[in-house]
C-alpha positions in Angstrom: 48.4 68.9 -69.9 45.8 69.6 -72.5 42.7 67.4 -73.2 44.2 66.3 -76.6 47.3 64.9 -75.0 45.4 62.2 -73.1 43.0 61.5 -76.0 45.8 60.8 -78.4 47.0 57.9 -76.3 45.6 54.5 -77.4 45.0 51.8 -74.7 47.3 48.8 -74.6 44.2 46.6 -75.2 41.0 47.5 -76.9 37.9 45.6 -78.0 34.9 46.6 -80.2 32.6 44.2 -78.3 30.4 46.2 -75.8 30.4 43.2 -73.4 34.1 43.2 -73.1 35.9 44.8 -70.2 38.3 46.3 -72.8 35.6 48.1 -74.7 36.0 51.9 -74.7 33.3 53.8 -76.6 35.0 57.1 -76.3 38.2 55.8 -78.0 36.2 54.0 -80.6 34.3 57.1 -81.6 37.5 58.2 -83.3 38.6 56.1 -86.1 41.2 53.5 -84.9 43.4 51.8 -87.4 45.4 48.6 -86.8 48.7 47.6 -88.5 49.5 44.0 -87.9 52.9 42.7 -89.1 53.1 45.9 -91.1 49.8 45.4 -93.0 46.6 47.4 -92.4 43.8 45.2 -91.1 40.1 46.1 -91.1 38.7 43.0 -89.5 40.2 43.3 -86.0 37.8 42.7 -83.1 40.3 43.2 -80.3 44.0 43.8 -79.9 46.7 43.8 -77.2 50.0 45.6 -77.9 52.0 44.3 -74.9 51.1 40.7 -75.6 51.4 41.1 -79.4 48.2 39.7 -80.7 45.0 40.6 -82.6 41.7 38.9 -82.7 40.2 38.9 -86.2 36.9 37.7 -87.6 36.9 34.3 -89.3 34.8 35.1 -92.4 31.0 35.1 -91.9 31.1 32.1 -89.4 29.1 32.6 -86.2 29.3 30.9 -82.8 26.2 29.3 -81.1 25.3 32.7 -79.6 25.3 34.4 -83.1 28.6 36.3 -82.4 31.3 36.3 -85.1 33.9 33.6 -84.7 37.4 35.0 -84.2 41.0 33.8 -84.4 43.8 35.1 -82.2 46.9 35.8 -84.3 50.3 36.7 -82.8 52.7 39.3 -84.1 53.6 43.0 -83.8 50.6 45.3 -83.4 50.5 49.0 -84.2 47.3 50.8 -83.3 46.8 54.4 -84.4 44.1 57.1 -84.9 43.2 57.6 -88.5 43.4 61.2 -89.6 40.1 62.9 -90.3 40.1 64.7 -93.7 40.4 68.4 -93.1 37.3 70.3 -94.6 
C-alpha cells in the first residue's frame, strides 16, 4: 500500500479546533471541503459522517470564553479533499 492510499482517506469525524480530540493537523494541511445536504459549506467547525451532522459557526457570535458559537445541524455529510491546481 502506498503512502497516498492512506492519506486520501478522510476520518469519520474531524474538527478544526486544536483542543478537540478529533483535531488532525496532518489532514487539515490539505484542503478539506464539506458538502452538507448537497451544498458546499465553508463555515464548518466539525463534522461526523457516521452520525450525519456538521457543527457550523453562528455568525460572529462568541461564547463566554471567546470561542465562536456553533450550531449542530443534522443531514448527509460528504467530506472530500479539494484538488490543488496543477502548476
